[in-house]
Every structure is written in C-alpha cells, then in structure tokens.
C-alpha positions in Angstrom: 90.1 57.4 75.1 91.5 60.8 73.6 91.1 63.8 76.0 89.2 66.9 74.5 91.2 69.5 73.1 90.8 72.5 75.7 90.9 76.1 74.0 93.8 77.1 76.1 96.1 74.4 74.4 95.9 76.1 71.1 95.4 73.2 69.2 98.6 71.4 71.1 98.6 68.0 72.8 98.8 67.9 76.3 101.4 65.3 76.3 103.5 67.6 74.1 103.0 70.8 76.6 103.8 68.5 79.4 107.3 67.4 78.3 108.2 70.9 77.3 107.0 72.0 81.0 109.2 69.1 82.2 112.5 70.8 80.2 111.7 73.8 82.8 111.8 72.0 85.9 115.2 74.3 86.8 113.8 77.3 85.8 110.5 76.9 88.0 112.4 75.8 90.7 113.6 79.8 91.3 109.7 80.7 91.3 107.6 81.8 94.3 104.7 82.3 92.4 102.7 80.5 89.9 102.4 83.5 87.9 106.0 83.5 87.3 106.5 79.7 86.6 106.7 79.0 83.0 104.2 75.7 82.3 101.9 74.0 79.9 99.2 77.6 79.7 101.4 79.9 78.5 103.9 77.4 76.8 100.6 76.9 74.9 100.2 80.7 74.2 103.8 81.4 73.4 103.8 78.4 71.0 100.8 79.7 69.2 102.3 83.4 69.2 105.4 81.8 67.7 107.8 83.4 70.4 108.8 79.9 72.1 111.5 78.7 70.0 113.3 75.2 70.2 116.8 75.3 70.3 118.2 71.7 69.8 117.8 70.5 73.7 116.6 74.0 74.8 113.6 76.4 74.7 113.8 80.3 74.5 110.8 82.4 74.5 111.8 85.9 72.1 109.8 88.6 71.2 110.0 92.1 70.1 109.0 95.4 72.0 106.4 97.1 70.2 105.9 100.2 72.0 107.9 102.2 74.6 108.1 100.8 78.1 109.7 101.2 81.5 111.6 98.4 83.2 111.4 98.9 87.2 113.4 97.8 89.8 110.7 97.7 92.2 107.6 100.7 92.2 108.7 103.7 90.0 112.5 102.8 90.6 113.1 102.8 86.8 116.3 101.1 85.5 115.3 101.1 81.9 113.2 101.3 78.9 112.2 98.8 76.2 112.3 100.9 72.8 110.0 99.4 69.8 111.8 97.2 68.0 114.3 95.7 70.8 114.5 92.1 71.0 113.6 90.3 74.8 114.7 87.1 75.5 113.4 85.2 78.5 112.2 82.0 79.7 115.4 80.0 78.9 115.1 76.4 79.9 118.6 75.6 79.2 121.7 77.7 79.2 123.4 75.9 76.5 126.5 76.8 73.9 123.4 75.9 71.2 121.3 78.9 72.9 124.5 81.2 73.1 125.2 80.7 69.5 121.0 81.2 68.6 121.1 84.6 71.0 124.7 85.7 69.1 122.8 85.7 65.8 120.8 88.9 67.1 124.0 90.7 67.2 122.6 93.4 64.9 119.5 94.4 67.4 119.4 96.0 70.8 118.6 92.9 73.0 117.5 92.7 76.5 117.9 89.5 78.6 115.9 88.3 81.5 116.6 85.4 84.2 116.5 84.6 87.7 119.1 86.6 89.9 119.8 83.7 92.3 120.9 81.2 89.3 124.6 81.6 89.1 124.5 79.8 85.5 122.2 82.4 84.2 124.5 85.3 85.4 127.5 83.2 83.5 125.5 82.7 80.7 124.7 86.2 80.0 128.3 87.4 80.4 129.6 84.8 77.6 126.6 86.2 75.3 128.4 89.8 76.1 125.7 91.7 77.8 125.6 94.0 80.4 124.3 93.9 84.0 121.6 96.9 84.0 119.7 96.0 87.4 116.9 94.0 88.8 113.3 93.8 88.5 111.8 92.5 91.8 108.1 91.1 91.9 105.5 91.3 94.5 105.8 87.6 95.3 109.6 88.2 96.4 111.0 87.0 92.7 114.3 88.7 91.6 115.1 88.5 87.7 118.5 89.8 86.6 118.1 92.5 83.6 120.8 92.8 81.3 121.2 94.8 78.0 123.2 94.5 74.7 123.9 97.0 72.2 123.3 96.8 68.7 126.4 95.6 66.5 125.5 98.4 64.0 124.5 101.0 66.5 126.7 103.9 66.3 126.4 104.6 70.0 125.4 103.1 73.0 122.2 103.2 75.1 122.3 104.9 78.4 120.2 103.7 81.0 118.6 105.6 84.4 121.2 105.9 87.0 119.8 105.1 90.6 121.3 106.3 93.8 123.7 104.3 95.8 121.0 104.2 98.5 118.3 102.1 96.1 120.9 99.5 95.8 120.9 99.1 99.7 118.9 96.0 100.9 120.0 95.9 104.9 122.5 97.8 106.5 123.3 98.7 110.2 122.9 102.7 110.3 125.3 105.2 111.8 123.8 106.0 114.9 124.5 106.3 118.5 123.8 103.1 120.6 120.4 103.0 121.9 119.6 102.4 125.7 117.1 99.0 125.4 117.2 98.9 129.5 115.3 102.1 129.2 113.1 100.5 126.1 112.6 97.5 128.1 111.5 99.1 131.4 108.8 100.9 129.6 107.4 98.0 127.9 107.5 96.1 131.0 105.2 98.8 132.5 102.8 98.8 129.9 99.9 96.0 129.7 98.6 95.6 126.4 97.7 93.0 124.3 99.8 92.5 121.0 97.8 92.0 117.4 98.5 89.3 115.3 100.0 90.9 111.9 97.2 90.3 109.0 99.6 89.5 106.2 99.7 85.8 104.6 103.5 85.2 105.2 102.9 85.7 108.9 103.1 81.6 109.5 101.3 80.3 112.6 100.4 83.6 113.7 103.7 84.0 115.1 103.9 88.1 114.2 102.1 90.5 116.3 102.5 94.2 117.2 101.2 97.2 118.8 101.2 100.6 117.6 102.2 104.0 119.5 101.5 105.7 116.1 99.2 104.2 113.2 96.5 104.9 110.9 93.5 104.8 113.8 93.8 106.2 117.4 93.8 102.5 118.8 97.1 100.8 119.6 95.1 97.4 118.1 95.4 98.8 114.9 98.8 98.1 113.4 97.8 98.5 109.4 98.4 100.9 107.0 95.1 101.3 105.0 96.5 101.4 101.5 98.3 97.8 102.1 94.9 96.4 102.8 92.9 94.2 100.2 89.7 95.4 98.4 87.4 93.8 100.8 88.6 95.5 103.4 88.5 98.7 101.7 85.1 98.4 100.8 84.4 98.0 104.1 86.1 101.2 105.2 85.3 103.5 102.9 86.4 106.6 104.3 90.1 104.6 104.7 91.7 107.3 102.3 90.9 110.2 104.4 92.4 108.5 107.5 95.6 110.1 108.6 98.6 109.0 111.0 98.1 109.8 114.4 99.4 109.0 117.9 97.8 106.4 119.8 97.1 106.6 124.1 100.6 104.5 124.2 103.0 107.1 122.5 102.9 109.0 125.8 103.9 106.0 128.0 107.0 105.7 126.2 109.2 109.1 126.8 112.3 107.0 125.9 110.9 106.0 122.8 110.1 109.8 121.8 113.7 110.7 122.7 115.1 108.2 120.2 112.4 109.5 117.3 113.8 112.9 118.2 117.2 112.1 117.1 116.2 110.6 113.8 116.6 113.0 111.1 113.6 113.3 109.2 110.5 115.8 108.5 107.7 113.3 109.3 107.4 109.9 111.1 104.8 107.5 110.0 103.8 104.6 112.0 105.9 103.5 115.2 105.2 99.8 116.3 106.6 97.4 118.8 106.8 94.1 116.6 106.9 90.7 118.4 108.1 87.5 116.8 107.2 84.4 118.9 110.1 82.1 120.0 110.7 78.6 119.0 110.8 78.8 115.0 108.6 81.6 114.9 108.7 82.8 111.4 107.9 86.0 108.7 108.2 83.6 105.4 110.5 85.3 102.3 108.0 88.3 101.1 107.9 91.6 100.1 106.0 94.6 101.1 105.8 96.5 97.4 101.8 96.7 98.1 102.8 99.9 99.8 103.8 102.5 97.3 105.1 104.9 99.2 108.1 103.1 100.3 111.4 104.0 99.1 114.7 106.2 99.6 114.3 109.1 97.2 112.8 112.5 99.3 109.2 112.0 100.3 109.2 107.9 100.8 109.6 106.1 103.3 112.3 104.4 104.8 111.8 101.5 107.7 113.8 101.6 110.7 114.6 98.6 113.1 115.7 98.9 116.8 116.1 95.6 118.5 114.9 95.9 122.1 115.0 92.0 122.8 116.1 89.4 121.0 118.5 86.6 120.9 121.8 85.0 119.3 119.2 82.5 117.4 117.0 85.2 115.8 118.1 85.4 111.8 116.9 88.0 109.6 117.4 87.3 106.4 117.3 90.1 103.2 118.2 89.5 99.3 120.3 91.7 97.5 119.5 93.2 94.0 121.8 90.3 92.8 119.9 87.7 94.5 122.6 87.6 97.2 121.2 86.2 100.8 122.6 88.3 103.5 121.5 86.7 107.0 122.0 89.2 110.2 121.5 89.0 113.9 120.6 92.8 114.6 122.1 93.4 118.3 120.0 95.0 120.9 120.8 98.7 120.9 121.4 99.0 117.6 119.6 100.9 114.6 119.0 99.1 111.3 117.9 100.2 107.8 115.6 97.7 105.9 114.4 98.2 102.3 111.0 96.2 102.8 110.4 96.2 98.7 113.0 93.9 98.4 113.0 90.0 99.6 113.5 89.2 103.4 112.4 87.1 106.5 112.9 86.6 109.6 113.0 83.4 112.1 113.2 83.5 115.6 115.2 80.1 116.7 115.6 81.7 120.1 114.0 80.7 123.2 112.9 84.1 123.8 110.2 86.6 121.8 111.8 89.0 120.2 110.4 92.4 120.0 111.7 95.2 117.7 110.9 99.0 117.8 110.2 99.4 114.2 109.6 103.0 112.9 108.6 104.5 109.3 110.4 107.9 108.2 110.0 110.1 105.6 113.2 110.0 103.5 115.2 113.0 102.6 119.5 113.5 102.4 120.2 113.3 106.5 118.2 110.1 106.7 120.0 108.7 103.5 123.3 109.4 105.2 122.3 107.3 108.3 123.0 104.1 105.7 126.7 104.9 105.3 126.9 105.0 101.3 127.9 108.5 100.4 
C-alpha cells in the first residue's frame, strides 16, 4: 500500500527524498544538532523552492540574497554582509569537479560559500574555486562553518569585509601573568567545608561538573548560574531576575589569597568568581559553546573567561576548537592563568584519579586585559 503523501514532502516521493538524504551522509557527519543536518524535510523544501540543484552525482543548494544581512562569527562579531543579489552556495553533498565547474559558471556574480571548517576536503574545494576565506560562523550547538567569498569577475572593485581584532581569533591561550601560588589556594580551600552545586547544563555528562560561588548573582555560594543563561521556564519562575546584580557571597572573605590574585588582574569589573570541580575517572563536559550569554567577548565592556588550575593532573585534557576547526588539546598546569573563549567549541575530560578544581573568573574586557593574551 502506498504511503499517504505528507504536506512537508512538497509532492516528492519519500524514497526519493531518502535517497538524496543518503548522499549527505558525509556532510551530516560534521553536525552536532538536528537543525544543521540536511535531511528529507529541508531537502523537500529546497527542492520545492528550486534551490537544490543536481550536479551529476552531487547536490548543491544555491540561493540569492534579497536583502542586506550580516554574517556573524558569534554574538555580535560581524565578519561580513550578504548584499542583495549575492549568490549563496551551501549544503554541498560532494566536492566533485562537476560541482567546481558549475560554481565557476557564477563567476560574474558575487558569491558566498559555506561549509564545515573541520572538513579538509571543503577547504581544498573552496580554494580550487578561487574563493577567499573571510571567517567562520559558530553555532550555539558548537558547529563551525567556514565562510568564503568570491568577487564578481565583472566588478570594478573588491568588496571589503569587516576587520576583527586579533584577540577575537584566539580560542584558548596561556596568559602573560605571574605564577600563582596554588598551595595557598589549596590551603584556603581545605579550611572551607561547603558542598559543590551540580552545574545545570545539558553538556554536564553524569553530573561530573560542579561549582561553588565566591561572587555571583545571589548572596548564596550554592547559586552558580548567570540568570541571562537560564531557560524560559526558570526566568518565568524568577521574574525579577533582570534586577539581580553580581555580589559577593559569604565565601569571598574566606579566600584572602584569591582576592590578592583578583587585584592583580587589570580589569575595572570582576563578575562571577567560582571554584569549579570536575570529577575524576572520565568526568566530562561534552563539546559545547556558551553563546547563550550575550555579554561574552574581548571588546571593551564584554566579559572574558579566565581559568586558574588549582588542583589538576597530567591526564586532564581541555579541548578547544579554533575558528578554522583545528582541535587544540591542552593540559593547563597548576599556577598558570589561561584565557578561554567560551563562545567557541570546547570540552573537558578528567581522565585522572583526582578531582580537578579550577578557579574561574569572569572579567570585563579592556585593552590591558587583552594584552594578557599576548596577541599584540
């Protein structure tokens, strides 16, 4: 018996849509969310609109920009603008010579090209089509698109794209900072008996990640969240959350050496200060970004995240992905100060036998803070 045609199929047989979906197995292997996967539902929609083209044994989705719109790396970090008439090329199932020839047939148009940063084949493909790398677009699901642009062959001038400061390109780095005496930090920690609060995030596998607050958005050491990051239900239940301000908890005064460290950081405002714990034996924070916080960044007034390892081990791995999709695995040493851009994909795994504890500080960015990164 023939299955009833569903409205979303747009008149296309299900087997046909499934066969095209199978062509996107390689493309979909780079996705971390159902929203970025190119499957039968959006395939049907693109076929209906006429944007999905069959190029010999491959498929390409080609559209045209109707209005001016910005392309952001994350948050309000703008890397380019789609202008009316620009051609947008994306969702390429295979990087074949036929697809290269087809894309080159648009040489007289300004073209944008989108693909996965972690797909080396896509990078080579973009270069073979004479596209120039502009930047990346990082999704809230920790996916990284590489963004390329090619000027029209009939244009009289090359389009200029917004310039971003060098610190925006940093995903993780050891800061230029004096060594910190972690023995003093451990002594202060040992004198305080307080239960760590399990972190509320969905990337906290098996509840391995927990924290206590020295400074936060409630006068309670167990409240470790930032209200703006919380979900709609929580905000409805705490309808005054927008009025909450960052303040010290009773724990702050019990850590005089922490206060000495904070006084050395060249910032005009310190936001949250927390000790964050990651359980041993494979305790994991899975790959994610923290883009839900709109105040993150390295430009003036934005918030930068700093890590100070207090207790760690050689088998503690912190992984961060660069804007080019390059995986950086580091073992932060005790007494070091590290910057982490949590708008970019990152994860942590404690394969050691001892609980890892970091002092994590959010600071307001300024020129002196940016110099900690050693970029300029």
